[in-house]
N, CA, C and O of each residue as an XYZ file, in Angstrom:
364
protein
N      37.001     12.211     -1.063
C      36.500     11.400     -2.141
C      35.800     10.156     -1.606
O      34.726      9.804     -2.093
N      36.375      9.493     -0.629
C      35.767      8.299     -0.083
C      34.413      8.636      0.537
O      33.461      7.872      0.382
N      34.313      9.765      1.233
C      33.053     10.170      1.848
C      31.994     10.423      0.774
O      30.836     10.048      0.958
N      32.365     11.044     -0.326
C      31.406     11.275     -1.403
C      30.806      9.966     -1.901
O      29.605      9.897     -2.163
N      31.620      8.940     -2.034
C      31.113      7.647     -2.484
C      30.170      7.035     -1.459
O      29.164      6.425     -1.820
N      30.492      7.196     -0.199
C      29.620      6.666      0.860
C      28.277      7.381      0.834
O      27.230      6.740      0.921
N      28.301      8.687      0.716
C      27.061      9.457      0.666
C      26.258      9.074     -0.566
O      25.046      8.881     -0.470
N      26.893      8.961     -1.702
C      26.192      8.588     -2.931
C      25.577      7.204     -2.790
O      24.459      6.972     -3.250
N      26.291      6.292     -2.164
C      25.774      4.947     -1.968
C      24.584      4.959     -1.021
O      23.630      4.206     -1.219
N      24.626      5.791     -0.009
C      23.555      5.856      0.981
C      22.303      6.538      0.444
O      21.238      6.428      1.051
N      22.405      7.230     -0.667
C      21.270      7.975     -1.188
C      20.438      7.158     -2.174
O      19.936      7.695     -3.161
N      20.297      5.881     -1.910
C      19.453      5.025     -2.728
C      18.004      5.325     -2.358
O      17.667      5.418     -1.178
N      17.164      5.475     -3.354
C      15.763      5.798     -3.095
C      15.057      4.616     -2.450
O      15.165      3.482     -2.918
N      14.340      4.889     -1.382
C      13.576      3.860     -0.691
C      12.202      4.415     -0.390
O      12.066      5.454      0.256
N      11.205      3.732     -0.852
C       9.827      4.125     -0.576
C       9.143      2.959      0.121
O       8.986      1.882     -0.454
N       8.744      3.183      1.344
C       8.060      2.154      2.104
C       6.706      2.708      2.509
O       6.616      3.704      3.227
N       5.670      2.061      2.046
C       4.312      2.516      2.301
C       3.529      1.357      2.883
O       3.610      0.233      2.387
N       2.780      1.625      3.920
C       1.891      0.618      4.492
C       0.477      0.907      4.004
O       0.024      2.052      4.029
N      -0.205     -0.122      3.569
C      -1.566      0.032      3.085
C      -2.534     -0.527      4.126
O      -2.269     -1.553      4.752
N      -3.638      0.153      4.294
C      -4.737     -0.372      5.089
C      -5.890     -0.533      4.118
O      -6.342      0.440      3.515
N      -6.361     -1.742      3.967
C      -7.373     -1.996      2.944
C      -8.295     -3.125      3.385
O      -7.957     -3.925      4.257
N      -9.447     -3.168      2.771
C     -10.366     -4.284      2.953
C     -10.206     -5.193      1.733
O     -10.316     -4.744      0.592
N      -9.948     -6.460      1.988
C      -9.787     -7.428      0.904
C     -10.879     -8.479      1.035
O     -11.339     -8.777      2.138
N     -11.285     -9.030     -0.086
C     -12.312    -10.075     -0.101
C     -11.719    -11.336     -0.718
O     -10.736    -11.271     -1.455
N     -12.314    -12.470     -0.417
C     -11.804    -13.726     -0.982
C     -11.886    -13.735     -2.508
O     -12.753    -13.094     -3.102
N     -10.978    -14.465     -3.119
C     -11.030    -14.655     -4.576
C     -12.393    -15.224     -4.935
O     -12.948    -16.055     -4.215
N     -12.916    -14.767     -6.049
C     -14.203    -15.270     -6.504
C     -15.399    -14.497     -5.977
O     -16.538    -14.805     -6.330
N     -15.157    -13.497     -5.136
C     -16.270    -12.674     -4.648
C     -16.888    -11.952     -5.847
O     -16.162    -11.362     -6.647
N     -18.214    -11.989     -5.981
C     -18.848    -11.348     -7.140
C     -18.489     -9.864     -7.263
O     -18.387     -9.154     -6.262
N     -18.301     -9.409     -8.499
C     -17.931     -8.013     -8.775
C     -18.905     -7.021     -8.147
O     -18.501     -5.962     -7.668
N     -20.199     -7.372     -8.153
C     -21.196     -6.463     -7.585
C     -20.970     -6.260     -6.096
O     -21.155     -5.159     -5.578
N     -20.571     -7.318     -5.413
C     -20.291     -7.229     -3.981
C     -19.051     -6.359     -3.750
O     -19.039     -5.501     -2.867
N     -18.023     -6.589     -4.544
C     -16.791     -5.786     -4.439
C     -17.106     -4.316     -4.687
O     -16.649     -3.448     -3.943
N     -17.879     -4.035     -5.719
C     -18.233     -2.646     -6.050
C     -19.005     -2.002     -4.907
O     -18.751     -0.848     -4.563
N     -19.937     -2.727     -4.320
C     -20.728     -2.177     -3.204
C     -19.857     -1.913     -1.993
O     -19.958     -0.854     -1.374
N     -18.995     -2.870     -1.645
C     -18.080     -2.680     -0.519
C     -17.191     -1.459     -0.745
O     -16.999     -0.644      0.157
N     -16.650     -1.344     -1.960
C     -15.782     -0.219     -2.278
C     -16.535      1.099     -2.130
O     -16.010      2.051     -1.553
N     -17.753      1.160     -2.643
C     -18.548      2.389     -2.560
C     -18.858      2.750     -1.108
O     -18.746      3.914     -0.722
N     -19.242      1.776     -0.314
C     -19.608      2.034      1.083
C     -18.389      2.452      1.916
O     -18.468      3.376      2.725
N     -17.278      1.770      1.710
C     -16.059      2.109      2.465
C     -15.551      3.486      2.051
O     -15.143      4.280      2.899
N     -15.574      3.771      0.750
C     -15.143      5.088      0.268
C     -16.023      6.180      0.853
O     -15.524      7.231      1.255
N     -17.329      5.942      0.903
C     -18.242      6.927      1.482
C     -17.957      7.130      2.973
O     -17.946      8.262      3.457
N     -17.729      6.038      3.694
C     -17.451      6.143      5.131
C     -16.163      6.911      5.390
O     -16.109      7.763      6.278
N     -15.127      6.611      4.617
C     -13.842      7.302      4.789
C     -13.975      8.785      4.459
O     -13.207      9.608      4.956
N     -14.945      9.119      3.624
C     -15.154     10.513      3.246
C     -15.944     11.336      4.257
O     -16.066     12.551      4.103
N     -16.477     10.691      5.282
C     -17.237     11.443      6.279
C     -16.286     12.251      7.158
O     -15.167     11.815      7.427
N     -16.725     13.422      7.605
C     -15.850     14.232      8.465
C     -15.410     13.500      9.733
O     -14.264     13.636     10.162
N     -16.313     12.727     10.331
C     -15.970     12.037     11.578
C     -14.846     11.027     11.378
O     -13.845     11.064     12.093
N     -15.004     10.121     10.404
C     -13.991      9.082     10.197
C     -12.719      9.657      9.591
O     -11.620      9.312     10.025
N     -12.850     10.519      8.605
C     -11.634     11.073      7.996
C     -10.853     11.890      9.018
O      -9.623     11.844      9.039
N     -11.560     12.641      9.867
C     -10.870     13.414     10.909
C     -10.142     12.522     11.890
O      -9.010     12.804     12.285
N     -10.799     11.443     12.281
C     -10.157     10.511     13.224
C      -8.919      9.858     12.610
O      -7.871      9.761     13.249
N      -9.057      9.411     11.357
C      -7.906      8.775     10.698
C      -6.760      9.764     10.498
O      -5.598      9.421     10.713
N      -7.082     10.978     10.091
C      -6.033     11.988      9.920
C      -5.351     12.318     11.244
O      -4.157     12.617     11.268
N      -6.098     12.265     12.343
C      -5.496     12.536     13.660
C      -4.481     11.458     14.032
O      -3.622     11.672     14.887
N      -4.587     10.294     13.382
C      -3.632      9.200     13.599
C      -2.588      9.165     12.485
O      -1.887      8.168     12.306
N      -2.494     10.269     11.739
C      -1.490     10.468     10.686
C      -1.675      9.563      9.471
O      -0.705      9.231      8.791
N      -2.902      9.168      9.199
C      -3.190      8.438      7.969
C      -3.303      9.440      6.825
O      -3.899     10.505      6.983
N      -2.737      9.099      5.684
C      -2.993      9.829      4.449
C      -4.121      9.066      3.773
O      -3.969      7.892      3.437
N      -5.242      9.727      3.574
C      -6.410      9.032      3.036
C      -6.405      9.069      1.513
O      -6.509     10.128      0.894
N      -6.284      7.894      0.937
C      -6.304      7.751     -0.511
C      -7.238      6.586     -0.813
O      -7.021      5.472     -0.338
N      -8.264      6.842     -1.594
C      -9.144      5.752     -1.987
C      -8.841      5.382     -3.430
O      -8.328      6.189     -4.206
N      -9.168      4.158     -3.765
C      -8.876      3.674     -5.119
C      -9.942      2.672     -5.535
O     -10.663      2.121     -4.703
N     -10.022      2.455     -6.822
C     -10.888      1.387     -7.310
C     -10.236      0.054     -6.951
O      -9.027     -0.005     -6.727
N     -11.024     -1.007     -6.897
C     -10.425     -2.321     -6.635
C      -9.343     -2.678     -7.658
O      -8.329     -3.280     -7.304
N      -9.554     -2.313     -8.909
C      -8.571     -2.613     -9.954
C      -7.270     -1.831     -9.735
O      -6.178     -2.375     -9.899
N      -7.394     -0.571     -9.370
C      -6.204      0.249     -9.130
C      -5.421     -0.276     -7.931
O      -4.191     -0.307     -7.956
N      -6.138     -0.691     -6.874
C      -5.437     -1.216     -5.711
C      -4.777     -2.554     -6.024
O      -3.693     -2.844     -5.516
N      -5.421     -3.373     -6.857
C      -4.799     -4.639     -7.276
C      -3.488     -4.365     -8.003
O      -2.509     -5.086     -7.813
N      -3.465     -3.325     -8.835
C      -2.225     -2.945     -9.525
C      -1.149     -2.518     -8.529
O       0.020     -2.870     -8.686
N      -1.542     -1.764     -7.511
C      -0.594     -1.335     -6.467
C      -0.014     -2.550     -5.761
O       1.198     -2.642     -5.564
N      -0.886     -3.487     -5.379
C      -0.409     -4.689     -4.686
C       0.526     -5.519     -5.563
O       1.550     -6.011     -5.089
N       0.175     -5.675     -6.844
C       1.067     -6.423     -7.751
C       2.440     -5.760     -7.839
O       3.463     -6.444     -7.828
N       2.462     -4.438     -7.924
C       3.736     -3.721     -7.976
C       4.544     -3.905     -6.703
O       5.754     -4.125     -6.749
N       3.856     -3.813     -5.554
C       4.547     -4.007     -4.272
C       5.108     -5.417     -4.149
O       6.241     -5.603     -3.706
N       4.315     -6.409     -4.541
C       4.783     -7.798     -4.458
C       5.997     -8.021     -5.348
O       6.942     -8.704     -4.952
N       5.977     -7.453     -6.534
C       7.126     -7.600     -7.440
C       8.360     -6.908     -6.854
O       9.448     -7.484     -6.839
N       8.191     -5.688     -6.378
C       9.319     -4.902     -5.848
C       9.913     -5.566     -4.607
O      11.121     -5.797     -4.541
N       9.062     -5.873     -3.622
C       9.575     -6.414     -2.369
C       9.944     -7.888     -2.504
O      10.796     -8.379     -1.764
N       9.322     -8.594     -3.429
C       9.736     -9.973     -3.691
C      11.164    -10.012     -4.190
O      11.951    -10.873     -3.795
N      11.493     -9.066     -5.067
C      12.873     -8.991     -5.575
C      13.840     -8.683     -4.441
O      14.914     -9.280     -4.360
N      13.467     -7.757     -3.565
C      14.339     -7.406     -2.432
C      14.566     -8.633     -1.547
O      15.697     -8.905     -1.146
N      13.507     -9.367     -1.244
C      13.618    -10.556     -0.393
C      14.487    -11.610     -1.049
O      15.341    -12.207     -0.394
N      14.276    -11.848     -2.351
C      15.092    -12.843     -3.066
C      16.567    -12.441     -3.103
O      17.442    -13.265     -2.838
N      16.839    -11.191     -3.429
C      18.230    -10.734     -3.528
C      18.930    -10.747     -2.177
O      20.131    -11.005     -2.099
N      18.179    -10.467     -1.106
C      18.765    -10.467      0.231
C      18.782    -11.889      0.827
O      19.327    -12.116      1.907
N      18.177    -12.829      0.101
C      18.108    -14.225      0.557
C      17.460    -14.349      1.940
O      17.912    -15.110      2.796
N      16.392    -13.578      2.126
C      15.656    -13.616      3.390
C      14.878    -14.915      3.453
O      14.230    -15.305      2.482
N      14.940    -15.579      4.581
C      14.235    -16.845      4.806
C      13.326    -16.714      6.015
O      13.703    -16.104      7.015
N      12.136    -17.281      5.930
C      11.231    -17.317      7.073
C      11.676    -18.391      8.036
O      12.149    -19.448      7.619
N      11.529    -18.130      9.312
C      11.876    -19.148     10.324
C      10.750    -20.140     10.484
O      10.854    -21.067     11.287
């Protein structure tokens, strides 16, 4: 019985994902962001670059700037809570 509780406790879902992205300063014009997104998405879609990235075990997922902003907001909320609850402090 004690082992079952330990196993159940250890089976907490944990999803840790690292993002590689190009970010621009706040206030960058939307047209510039759209162009950067289009050019980077096109480059990542080429056989040469996508093959190289996949050889380094990257999962290639492209997103709109708005969708990626939503992902970042979710990550900040999730990991911010973890840091606060664990009382992690920067040195």
